[in-house]
TORKOL-4160 file (C-alpha; in steps of 0.2 Angstrom, whole numbers, padded with zeros to 4 digits, m for minus):
386
<pt num="1" X="m0016" Y="m0017" Z="0004"/>
<pt num="2" X="m0022" Y="m0004" Z="0013"/>
<pt num="3" X="m0041" Y="m0005" Z="0010"/>
<pt num="4" X="m0052" Y="0005" Z="0021"/>
<pt num="5" X="m0071" Y="0004" Z="0021"/>
<pt num="6" X="m0078" Y="0015" Z="0007"/>
<pt num="7" X="m0088" Y="0028" Z="0010"/>
<pt num="8" X="m0095" Y="0032" Z="m0007"/>
<pt num="9" X="m0107" Y="0049" Z="0000"/>
<pt num="10" X="m0093" Y="0059" Z="0001"/>
<pt num="11" X="m0088" Y="0060" Z="m0019"/>
<pt num="12" X="m0105" Y="0068" Z="m0024"/>
<pt num="13" X="m0102" Y="0081" Z="m0012"/>
<pt num="14" X="m0083" Y="0086" Z="m0014"/>
<pt num="15" X="m0086" Y="0084" Z="m0034"/>
<pt num="16" X="m0097" Y="0098" Z="m0031"/>
<pt num="17" X="m0082" Y="0107" Z="m0024"/>
<pt num="18" X="m0072" Y="0101" Z="m0037"/>
<pt num="19" X="m0083" Y="0112" Z="m0049"/>
<pt num="20" X="m0086" Y="0126" Z="m0036"/>
<pt num="21" X="m0065" Y="0130" Z="m0039"/>
<pt num="22" X="m0065" Y="0129" Z="m0057"/>
<pt num="23" X="m0048" Y="0119" Z="m0055"/>
<pt num="24" X="m0043" Y="0116" Z="m0073"/>
<pt num="25" X="m0036" Y="0101" Z="m0081"/>
<pt num="26" X="m0020" Y="0109" Z="m0089"/>
<pt num="27" X="m0014" Y="0116" Z="m0072"/>
<pt num="28" X="0003" Y="0113" Z="m0074"/>
<pt num="29" X="0022" Y="0120" Z="m0074"/>
<pt num="30" X="0024" Y="0141" Z="m0068"/>
<pt num="31" X="0042" Y="0139" Z="m0073"/>
<pt num="32" X="0052" Y="0140" Z="m0058"/>
<pt num="33" X="0043" Y="0126" Z="m0047"/>
<pt num="34" X="0032" Y="0112" Z="m0049"/>
<pt num="35" X="0027" Y="0099" Z="m0034"/>
<pt num="36" X="0025" Y="0083" Z="m0031"/>
<pt num="37" X="0013" Y="0077" Z="m0018"/>
<pt num="38" X="0007" Y="0062" Z="m0005"/>
<pt num="39" X="m0011" Y="0057" Z="0000"/>
<pt num="40" X="m0009" Y="0044" Z="0015"/>
<pt num="41" X="m0012" Y="0043" Z="0033"/>
<pt num="42" X="0000" Y="0056" Z="0042"/>
<pt num="43" X="m0007" Y="0056" Z="0057"/>
<pt num="44" X="m0021" Y="0043" Z="0065"/>
<pt num="45" X="m0019" Y="0023" Z="0069"/>
<pt num="46" X="m0008" Y="0020" Z="0052"/>
<pt num="47" X="0001" Y="0034" Z="0051"/>
<pt num="48" X="0018" Y="0024" Z="0054"/>
<pt num="49" X="0014" Y="0018" Z="0036"/>
<pt num="50" X="0012" Y="0034" Z="0025"/>
<pt num="51" X="0028" Y="0038" Z="0036"/>
<pt num="52" X="0038" Y="0026" Z="0027"/>
<pt num="53" X="0030" Y="0031" Z="0009"/>
<pt num="54" X="0032" Y="0050" Z="0015"/>
<pt num="55" X="0049" Y="0049" Z="0017"/>
<pt num="56" X="0055" Y="0039" Z="0002"/>
<pt num="57" X="0045" Y="0052" Z="m0010"/>
<pt num="58" X="0056" Y="0066" Z="0001"/>
<pt num="59" X="0072" Y="0057" Z="m0001"/>
<pt num="60" X="0069" Y="0056" Z="m0021"/>
<pt num="61" X="0065" Y="0076" Z="m0021"/>
<pt num="62" X="0076" Y="0079" Z="m0011"/>
<pt num="63" X="0090" Y="0069" Z="m0024"/>
<pt num="64" X="0085" Y="0075" Z="m0037"/>
<pt num="65" X="0085" Y="0094" Z="m0034"/>
<pt num="66" X="0102" Y="0093" Z="m0025"/>
<pt num="67" X="0109" Y="0083" Z="m0043"/>
<pt num="68" X="0103" Y="0099" Z="m0055"/>
<pt num="69" X="0099" Y="0093" Z="m0070"/>
<pt num="70" X="0078" Y="0099" Z="m0069"/>
<pt num="71" X="0074" Y="0114" Z="m0078"/>
<pt num="72" X="0064" Y="0119" Z="m0063"/>
<pt num="73" X="0065" Y="0115" Z="m0043"/>
<pt num="74" X="0055" Y="0101" Z="m0037"/>
<pt num="75" X="0043" Y="0104" Z="m0021"/>
<pt num="76" X="0036" Y="0089" Z="m0008"/>
<pt num="77" X="0017" Y="0090" Z="m0001"/>
<pt num="78" X="0008" Y="0081" Z="0012"/>
<pt num="79" X="m0010" Y="0080" Z="0011"/>
<pt num="80" X="m0015" Y="0066" Z="0025"/>
<pt num="81" X="m0030" Y="0060" Z="0023"/>
<pt num="82" X="m0028" Y="0047" Z="0040"/>
<pt num="83" X="m0031" Y="0034" Z="0027"/>
<pt num="84" X="m0049" Y="0034" Z="0028"/>
<pt num="85" X="m0062" Y="0035" Z="0015"/>
<pt num="86" X="m0070" Y="0049" Z="0023"/>
<pt num="87" X="m0057" Y="0060" Z="0024"/>
<pt num="88" X="m0049" Y="0058" Z="0008"/>
<pt num="89" X="m0061" Y="0070" Z="m0006"/>
<pt num="90" X="m0054" Y="0087" Z="0007"/>
<pt num="91" X="m0035" Y="0081" Z="0006"/>
<pt num="92" X="m0037" Y="0078" Z="m0013"/>
<pt num="93" X="m0044" Y="0094" Z="m0014"/>
<pt num="94" X="m0032" Y="0103" Z="m0006"/>
<pt num="95" X="m0019" Y="0095" Z="m0019"/>
<pt num="96" X="m0029" Y="0097" Z="m0033"/>
<pt num="97" X="m0031" Y="0116" Z="m0031"/>
<pt num="98" X="m0012" Y="0119" Z="m0029"/>
<pt num="99" X="m0008" Y="0122" Z="m0048"/>
<pt num="100" X="0010" Y="0119" Z="m0044"/>
<pt num="101" X="0007" Y="0099" Z="m0041"/>
<pt num="102" X="0008" Y="0091" Z="m0056"/>
<pt num="103" X="0008" Y="0073" Z="m0049"/>
<pt num="104" X="0003" Y="0062" Z="m0035"/>
<pt num="105" X="0012" Y="0048" Z="m0025"/>
<pt num="106" X="m0005" Y="0038" Z="m0018"/>
<pt num="107" X="m0016" Y="0038" Z="m0013"/>
<pt num="108" X="m0009" Y="0025" Z="0001"/>
<pt num="109" X="m0026" Y="0016" Z="0007"/>
<pt num="110" X="m0038" Y="0008" Z="m0006"/>
<pt num="111" X="m0054" Y="0015" Z="0002"/>
<pt num="112" X="m0045" Y="0033" Z="0002"/>
<pt num="113" X="m0040" Y="0030" Z="m0016"/>
<pt num="114" X="m0058" Y="0025" Z="m0022"/>
<pt num="115" X="m0068" Y="0041" Z="m0014"/>
<pt num="116" X="m0053" Y="0052" Z="m0020"/>
<pt num="117" X="m0050" Y="0047" Z="m0039"/>
<pt num="118" X="m0066" Y="0055" Z="m0046"/>
<pt num="119" X="m0059" Y="0070" Z="m0043"/>
<pt num="120" X="m0041" Y="0068" Z="m0048"/>
<pt num="121" X="m0051" Y="0063" Z="m0063"/>
<pt num="122" X="m0060" Y="0077" Z="m0067"/>
<pt num="123" X="m0045" Y="0087" Z="m0063"/>
<pt num="124" X="m0033" Y="0076" Z="m0073"/>
<pt num="125" X="m0019" Y="0075" Z="m0059"/>
<pt num="126" X="m0012" Y="0058" Z="m0062"/>
<pt num="127" X="m0010" Y="0049" Z="m0047"/>
<pt num="128" X="0003" Y="0034" Z="m0045"/>
<pt num="129" X="m0002" Y="0022" Z="m0029"/>
<pt num="130" X="0011" Y="0011" Z="m0022"/>
<pt num="131" X="0001" Y="0003" Z="m0009"/>
<pt num="132" X="m0018" Y="0000" Z="m0013"/>
<pt num="133" X="m0021" Y="m0013" Z="m0018"/>
<pt num="134" X="m0040" Y="m0020" Z="m0020"/>
<pt num="135" X="m0044" Y="m0027" Z="m0036"/>
<pt num="136" X="m0057" Y="m0017" Z="m0043"/>
<pt num="137" X="m0049" Y="0002" Z="m0041"/>
<pt num="138" X="m0044" Y="m0004" Z="m0060"/>
<pt num="139" X="m0060" Y="m0009" Z="m0065"/>
<pt num="140" X="m0062" Y="0006" Z="m0079"/>
<pt num="141" X="m0081" Y="0006" Z="m0074"/>
<pt num="142" X="m0075" Y="0016" Z="m0062"/>
<pt num="143" X="m0069" Y="0030" Z="m0075"/>
<pt num="144" X="m0054" Y="0031" Z="m0062"/>
<pt num="145" X="m0044" Y="0038" Z="m0078"/>
<pt num="146" X="m0031" Y="0044" Z="m0070"/>
<pt num="147" X="m0026" Y="0031" Z="m0059"/>
<pt num="148" X="m0010" Y="0019" Z="m0061"/>
<pt num="149" X="m0006" Y="0005" Z="m0047"/>
<pt num="150" X="0012" Y="0003" Z="m0043"/>
<pt num="151" X="0010" Y="m0014" Z="m0034"/>
<pt num="152" X="0001" Y="m0031" Z="m0039"/>
<pt num="153" X="m0014" Y="m0031" Z="m0029"/>
<pt num="154" X="m0023" Y="m0043" Z="m0017"/>
<pt num="155" X="m0026" Y="m0055" Z="m0030"/>
<pt num="156" X="m0008" Y="m0059" Z="m0029"/>
<pt num="157" X="m0005" Y="m0056" Z="m0012"/>
<pt num="158" X="m0020" Y="m0070" Z="m0004"/>
<pt num="159" X="m0015" Y="m0080" Z="m0016"/>
<pt num="160" X="0002" Y="m0081" Z="m0010"/>
<pt num="161" X="m0002" Y="m0085" Z="0006"/>
<pt num="162" X="m0014" Y="m0099" Z="0001"/>
<pt num="163" X="0001" Y="m0104" Z="m0011"/>
<pt num="164" X="0012" Y="m0106" Z="0004"/>
<pt num="165" X="0001" Y="m0111" Z="0017"/>
<pt num="166" X="m0003" Y="m0127" Z="0003"/>
<pt num="167" X="0014" Y="m0131" Z="m0002"/>
<pt num="168" X="0026" Y="m0126" Z="0007"/>
<pt num="169" X="0018" Y="m0129" Z="0027"/>
<pt num="170" X="0007" Y="m0143" Z="0020"/>
<pt num="171" X="m0009" Y="m0135" Z="0030"/>
<pt num="172" X="m0023" Y="m0148" Z="0034"/>
<pt num="173" X="m0035" Y="m0135" Z="0042"/>
<pt num="174" X="m0034" Y="m0116" Z="0042"/>
<pt num="175" X="m0045" Y="m0101" Z="0052"/>
<pt num="176" X="m0046" Y="m0087" Z="0040"/>
<pt num="177" X="m0051" Y="m0071" Z="0050"/>
<pt num="178" X="m0055" Y="m0054" Z="0043"/>
<pt num="179" X="m0055" Y="m0036" Z="0050"/>
<pt num="180" X="m0071" Y="m0031" Z="0040"/>
<pt num="181" X="m0066" Y="m0017" Z="0031"/>
<pt num="182" X="m0064" Y="m0018" Z="0010"/>
<pt num="183" X="m0046" Y="m0025" Z="0012"/>
<pt num="184" X="m0048" Y="m0040" Z="0024"/>
<pt num="185" X="m0063" Y="m0045" Z="0017"/>
<pt num="186" X="m0057" Y="m0044" Z="m0001"/>
<pt num="187" X="m0039" Y="m0052" Z="0004"/>
<pt num="188" X="m0046" Y="m0065" Z="0013"/>
<pt num="189" X="m0058" Y="m0072" Z="m0003"/>
<pt num="190" X="m0044" Y="m0072" Z="m0010"/>
<pt num="191" X="m0035" Y="m0082" Z="0003"/>
<pt num="192" X="m0049" Y="m0093" Z="0003"/>
<pt num="193" X="m0053" Y="m0097" Z="m0015"/>
<pt num="194" X="m0035" Y="m0104" Z="m0015"/>
<pt num="195" X="m0034" Y="m0114" Z="0003"/>
<pt num="196" X="m0050" Y="m0123" Z="m0005"/>
<pt num="197" X="m0042" Y="m0127" Z="m0023"/>
<pt num="198" X="m0029" Y="m0135" Z="m0013"/>
<pt num="199" X="m0041" Y="m0146" Z="m0003"/>
<pt num="200" X="m0037" Y="m0136" Z="0013"/>
<pt num="201" X="m0053" Y="m0134" Z="0024"/>
<pt num="202" X="m0055" Y="m0117" Z="0028"/>
<pt num="203" X="m0066" Y="m0109" Z="0044"/>
<pt num="204" X="m0071" Y="m0092" Z="0041"/>
<pt num="205" X="m0074" Y="m0077" Z="0054"/>
<pt num="206" X="m0075" Y="m0057" Z="0054"/>
<pt num="207" X="m0071" Y="m0047" Z="0069"/>
<pt num="208" X="m0073" Y="m0028" Z="0068"/>
<pt num="209" X="m0060" Y="m0019" Z="0067"/>
<pt num="210" X="m0058" Y="m0012" Z="0084"/>
<pt num="211" X="m0064" Y="m0025" Z="0095"/>
<pt num="212" X="m0062" Y="m0019" Z="0112"/>
<pt num="213" X="m0056" Y="m0037" Z="0119"/>
<pt num="214" X="m0052" Y="m0054" Z="0107"/>
<pt num="215" X="m0052" Y="m0067" Z="0118"/>
<pt num="216" X="m0066" Y="m0077" Z="0112"/>
<pt num="217" X="m0059" Y="m0075" Z="0096"/>
<pt num="218" X="m0041" Y="m0083" Z="0100"/>
<pt num="219" X="m0050" Y="m0098" Z="0110"/>
<pt num="220" X="m0060" Y="m0101" Z="0095"/>
<pt num="221" X="m0045" Y="m0102" Z="0086"/>
<pt num="222" X="m0037" Y="m0114" Z="0099"/>
<pt num="223" X="m0053" Y="m0125" Z="0100"/>
<pt num="224" X="m0055" Y="m0126" Z="0084"/>
<pt num="225" X="m0040" Y="m0137" Z="0081"/>
<pt num="226" X="m0033" Y="m0128" Z="0066"/>
<pt num="227" X="m0015" Y="m0129" Z="0061"/>
<pt num="228" X="m0012" Y="m0109" Z="0054"/>
<pt num="229" X="m0022" Y="m0097" Z="0054"/>
<pt num="230" X="m0024" Y="m0082" Z="0041"/>
<pt num="231" X="m0028" Y="m0065" Z="0050"/>
<pt num="232" X="m0032" Y="m0049" Z="0034"/>
<pt num="233" X="m0033" Y="m0035" Z="0042"/>
<pt num="234" X="m0019" Y="m0020" Z="0049"/>
<pt num="235" X="m0007" Y="m0018" Z="0064"/>
<pt num="236" X="m0017" Y="m0012" Z="0075"/>
<pt num="237" X="m0029" Y="m0025" Z="0077"/>
<pt num="238" X="m0019" Y="m0038" Z="0072"/>
<pt num="239" X="m0006" Y="m0034" Z="0087"/>
<pt num="240" X="m0021" Y="m0036" Z="0102"/>
<pt num="241" X="m0027" Y="m0052" Z="0094"/>
<pt num="242" X="m0007" Y="m0061" Z="0095"/>
<pt num="243" X="m0006" Y="m0057" Z="0110"/>
<pt num="244" X="m0023" Y="m0064" Z="0114"/>
<pt num="245" X="m0019" Y="m0080" Z="0104"/>
<pt num="246" X="m0003" Y="m0082" Z="0111"/>
<pt num="247" X="m0011" Y="m0082" Z="0128"/>
<pt num="248" X="m0025" Y="m0095" Z="0126"/>
<pt num="249" X="m0009" Y="m0106" Z="0118"/>
<pt num="250" X="m0010" Y="m0107" Z="0101"/>
<pt num="251" X="0003" Y="m0115" Z="0093"/>
<pt num="252" X="0001" Y="m0115" Z="0073"/>
<pt num="253" X="0008" Y="m0104" Z="0061"/>
<pt num="254" X="0000" Y="m0087" Z="0059"/>
<pt num="255" X="0001" Y="m0077" Z="0043"/>
<pt num="256" X="m0004" Y="m0057" Z="0039"/>
<pt num="257" X="m0004" Y="m0046" Z="0024"/>
<pt num="258" X="0005" Y="m0030" Z="0019"/>
<pt num="259" X="m0007" Y="m0021" Z="0033"/>
<pt num="260" X="0001" Y="m0031" Z="0047"/>
<pt num="261" X="0020" Y="m0029" Z="0040"/>
<pt num="262" X="0026" Y="m0014" Z="0050"/>
<pt num="263" X="0038" Y="m0012" Z="0066"/>
<pt num="264" X="0020" Y="m0007" Z="0074"/>
<pt num="265" X="0015" Y="m0024" Z="0076"/>
<pt num="266" X="0029" Y="m0029" Z="0085"/>
<pt num="267" X="0029" Y="m0015" Z="0096"/>
<pt num="268" X="0011" Y="m0016" Z="0100"/>
<pt num="269" X="0011" Y="m0035" Z="0100"/>
<pt num="270" X="0027" Y="m0040" Z="0111"/>
<pt num="271" X="0033" Y="m0056" Z="0109"/>
<pt num="272" X="0014" Y="m0062" Z="0103"/>
<pt num="273" X="0019" Y="m0058" Z="0085"/>
<pt num="274" X="0035" Y="m0069" Z="0087"/>
<pt num="275" X="0034" Y="m0084" Z="0073"/>
<pt num="276" X="0021" Y="m0073" Z="0062"/>
<pt num="277" X="0022" Y="m0073" Z="0043"/>
<pt num="278" X="0019" Y="m0056" Z="0036"/>
<pt num="279" X="0017" Y="m0054" Z="0018"/>
<pt num="280" X="0019" Y="m0040" Z="0005"/>
<pt num="281" X="0021" Y="m0035" Z="m0013"/>
<pt num="282" X="0035" Y="m0026" Z="m0009"/>
<pt num="283" X="0052" Y="m0029" Z="m0004"/>
<pt num="284" X="0064" Y="m0027" Z="0010"/>
<pt num="285" X="0075" Y="m0013" Z="0005"/>
<pt num="286" X="0088" Y="m0015" Z="0017"/>
<pt num="287" X="0093" Y="m0033" Z="0012"/>
<pt num="288" X="0089" Y="m0033" Z="m0006"/>
<pt num="289" X="0106" Y="m0031" Z="m0015"/>
<pt num="290" X="0098" Y="m0018" Z="m0026"/>
<pt num="291" X="0090" Y="m0009" Z="m0012"/>
<pt num="292" X="0106" Y="m0005" Z="m0004"/>
<pt num="293" X="0112" Y="0013" Z="m0008"/>
<pt num="294" X="0096" Y="0017" Z="m0005"/>
<pt num="295" X="0093" Y="0010" Z="0012"/>
<pt num="296" X="0109" Y="0019" Z="0018"/>
<pt num="297" X="0104" Y="0036" Z="0010"/>
<pt num="298" X="0086" Y="0034" Z="0018"/>
<pt num="299" X="0092" Y="0029" Z="0036"/>
<pt num="300" X="0107" Y="0044" Z="0034"/>
<pt num="301" X="0092" Y="0058" Z="0027"/>
<pt num="302" X="0077" Y="0051" Z="0040"/>
<pt num="303" X="0088" Y="0042" Z="0056"/>
<pt num="304" X="0079" Y="0024" Z="0054"/>
<pt num="305" X="0078" Y="0010" Z="0041"/>
<pt num="306" X="0065" Y="0012" Z="0028"/>
<pt num="307" X="0046" Y="0002" Z="0029"/>
<pt num="308" X="0035" Y="m0005" Z="0021"/>
<pt num="309" X="0035" Y="0003" Z="0002"/>
<pt num="310" X="0048" Y="0017" Z="0005"/>
<pt num="311" X="0057" Y="0009" Z="m0010"/>
<pt num="312" X="0041" Y="0009" Z="m0019"/>
<pt num="313" X="0038" Y="0027" Z="m0015"/>
<pt num="314" X="0057" Y="0032" Z="m0018"/>
<pt num="315" X="0054" Y="0020" Z="m0035"/>
<pt num="316" X="0038" Y="0027" Z="m0041"/>
<pt num="317" X="0043" Y="0048" Z="m0036"/>
<pt num="318" X="0061" Y="0045" Z="m0045"/>
<pt num="319" X="0046" Y="0039" Z="m0062"/>
<pt num="320" X="0036" Y="0055" Z="m0058"/>
<pt num="321" X="0054" Y="0065" Z="m0062"/>
<pt num="322" X="0061" Y="0056" Z="m0075"/>
<pt num="323" X="0043" Y="0060" Z="m0084"/>
<pt num="324" X="0047" Y="0078" Z="m0080"/>
<pt num="325" X="0064" Y="0079" Z="m0086"/>
<pt num="326" X="0059" Y="0073" Z="m0101"/>
<pt num="327" X="0044" Y="0088" Z="m0105"/>
<pt num="328" X="0059" Y="0099" Z="m0103"/>
<pt num="329" X="0050" Y="0111" Z="m0091"/>
<pt num="330" X="0032" Y="0112" Z="m0102"/>
<pt num="331" X="0024" Y="0101" Z="m0089"/>
<pt num="332" X="0005" Y="0099" Z="m0088"/>
<pt num="333" X="m0007" Y="0089" Z="m0079"/>
<pt num="334" X="m0014" Y="0078" Z="m0093"/>
<pt num="335" X="0002" Y="0077" Z="m0103"/>
<pt num="336" X="0011" Y="0069" Z="m0088"/>
<pt num="337" X="m0003" Y="0059" Z="m0084"/>
<pt num="338" X="m0003" Y="0050" Z="m0103"/>
<pt num="339" X="0017" Y="0051" Z="m0101"/>
<pt num="340" X="0014" Y="0040" Z="m0086"/>
<pt num="341" X="0004" Y="0027" Z="m0093"/>
<pt num="342" X="0015" Y="0023" Z="m0105"/>
<pt num="343" X="0029" Y="0025" Z="m0097"/>
<pt num="344" X="0042" Y="0007" Z="m0093"/>
<pt num="345" X="0054" Y="0014" Z="m0079"/>
<pt num="346" X="0065" Y="0001" Z="m0070"/>
<pt num="347" X="0066" Y="0006" Z="m0054"/>
<pt num="348" X="0077" Y="m0003" Z="m0038"/>
<pt num="349" X="0061" Y="m0011" Z="m0032"/>
<pt num="350" X="0054" Y="m0018" Z="m0049"/>
<pt num="351" X="0053" Y="m0013" Z="m0067"/>
<pt num="352" X="0035" Y="m0001" Z="m0068"/>
<pt num="353" X="0022" Y="m0001" Z="m0082"/>
<pt num="354" X="0004" Y="0000" Z="m0083"/>
<pt num="355" X="m0009" Y="m0010" Z="m0094"/>
<pt num="356" X="m0024" Y="0000" Z="m0104"/>
<pt num="357" X="m0032" Y="m0001" Z="m0086"/>
<pt num="358" X="m0017" Y="0008" Z="m0076"/>
<pt num="359" X="m0015" Y="m0009" Z="m0067"/>
<pt num="360" X="0005" Y="m0012" Z="m0063"/>
<pt num="361" X="0009" Y="m0028" Z="m0076"/>
<pt num="362" X="0018" Y="m0038" Z="m0060"/>
<pt num="363" X="0014" Y="m0053" Z="m0050"/>
<pt num="364" X="0030" Y="m0054" Z="m0036"/>
<pt num="365" X="0022" Y="m0056" Z="m0017"/>
<pt num="366" X="0037" Y="m0058" Z="m0003"/>
<pt num="367" X="0038" Y="m0067" Z="0015"/>
<pt num="368" X="0044" Y="m0062" Z="0029"/>
<pt num="369" X="0044" Y="m0069" Z="0047"/>
<pt num="370" X="0045" Y="m0062" Z="0063"/>
<pt num="371" X="0061" Y="m0069" Z="0072"/>
<pt num="372" X="0069" Y="m0062" Z="0088"/>
<pt num="373" X="0057" Y="m0045" Z="0088"/>
<pt num="374" X="0060" Y="m0042" Z="0071"/>
<pt num="375" X="0055" Y="m0043" Z="0053"/>
<pt num="376" X="0067" Y="m0054" Z="0044"/>
<pt num="377" X="0065" Y="m0055" Z="0026"/>
<pt num="378" X="0060" Y="m0071" Z="0019"/>
<pt num="379" X="0062" Y="m0071" Z="0001"/>
<pt num="380" X="0047" Y="m0072" Z="m0016"/>
<pt num="381" X="0034" Y="m0083" Z="m0011"/>
<pt num="382" X="0035" Y="m0093" Z="m0028"/>
<pt num="383" X="0052" Y="m0098" Z="m0025"/>
<pt num="384" X="0051" Y="m0101" Z="m0008"/>
<pt num="385" X="0039" Y="m0114" Z="m0012"/>
<pt num="386" X="0049" Y="m0119" Z="m0027"/>
């Protein structure tokens, strides 16, 4: 998911700032305290997605400190980039300049990951993203040598959407809309290929974020006689679009990805979201047996249920903590980065390991559906389609 438009001009300026700070790649333990940071949207349009992950990270850190078997105390550091590429380099620089930070969970969004990863690579500071899904991020040509992806990329999610429509719903014509972000356009491109390969007719349209009125697009969908719809974008735009679709009388199936898979989608769209399918390379921590205890502990700590990527962020943080523990108090940034790149960790949600480019070695994508004003977990898409 989570792949805002990439702003490349921000990177050279931030790299220059890094050179002026003189931050070395040997930063790490000061003997008493180590810090784990989260970079993601903690304000702005997508704050709910950021808070989901932040709380998972905080819970893992608090539990590790309470357990008392570490040689150091752990602290949490927040770096708010609002999910925006142009704000990501300054958020990353804040983290890099704190020499007690030895690892970053995040960045959360792919555009922000793209613009901040050169800084993290220069600093030798590892970043493990629970949610940045643009497939190109792990391309070795980028030189993002400190980036590890802890989630299947959008090649898997887009293919999962196409597979479900083709095999389970047996759709004949699909209206495919993206929000013109890198996340939306990339996800839509993969879904379009999968649909066409399955012999399904596809109508494609791009509608930019923050479009004032989605009435015309909703009417286009209804008039197309499509029996299914894919919206590739985020909940702040999926919600008003869903409302207009309902008003226009659309009766077909509708599906969106992890950028929409949040309770805010329902809150903002009302009954317009009813029966929408949602995908995510993440499980529902409140349903899966392996995450039930985590869900209860999360609810107790934050007085709310875990959301999209909460459990994955928790798992990744515990993976970092496990490697810190093995270093027995002598934790340096580059050494921790190298250890995580080679590690295998069995978390609550899945087993985490990475290939030579930092890509996650897994492919599972899960389906949800809005039922009775709540997001109901359906299961693994591949298992659902047989």
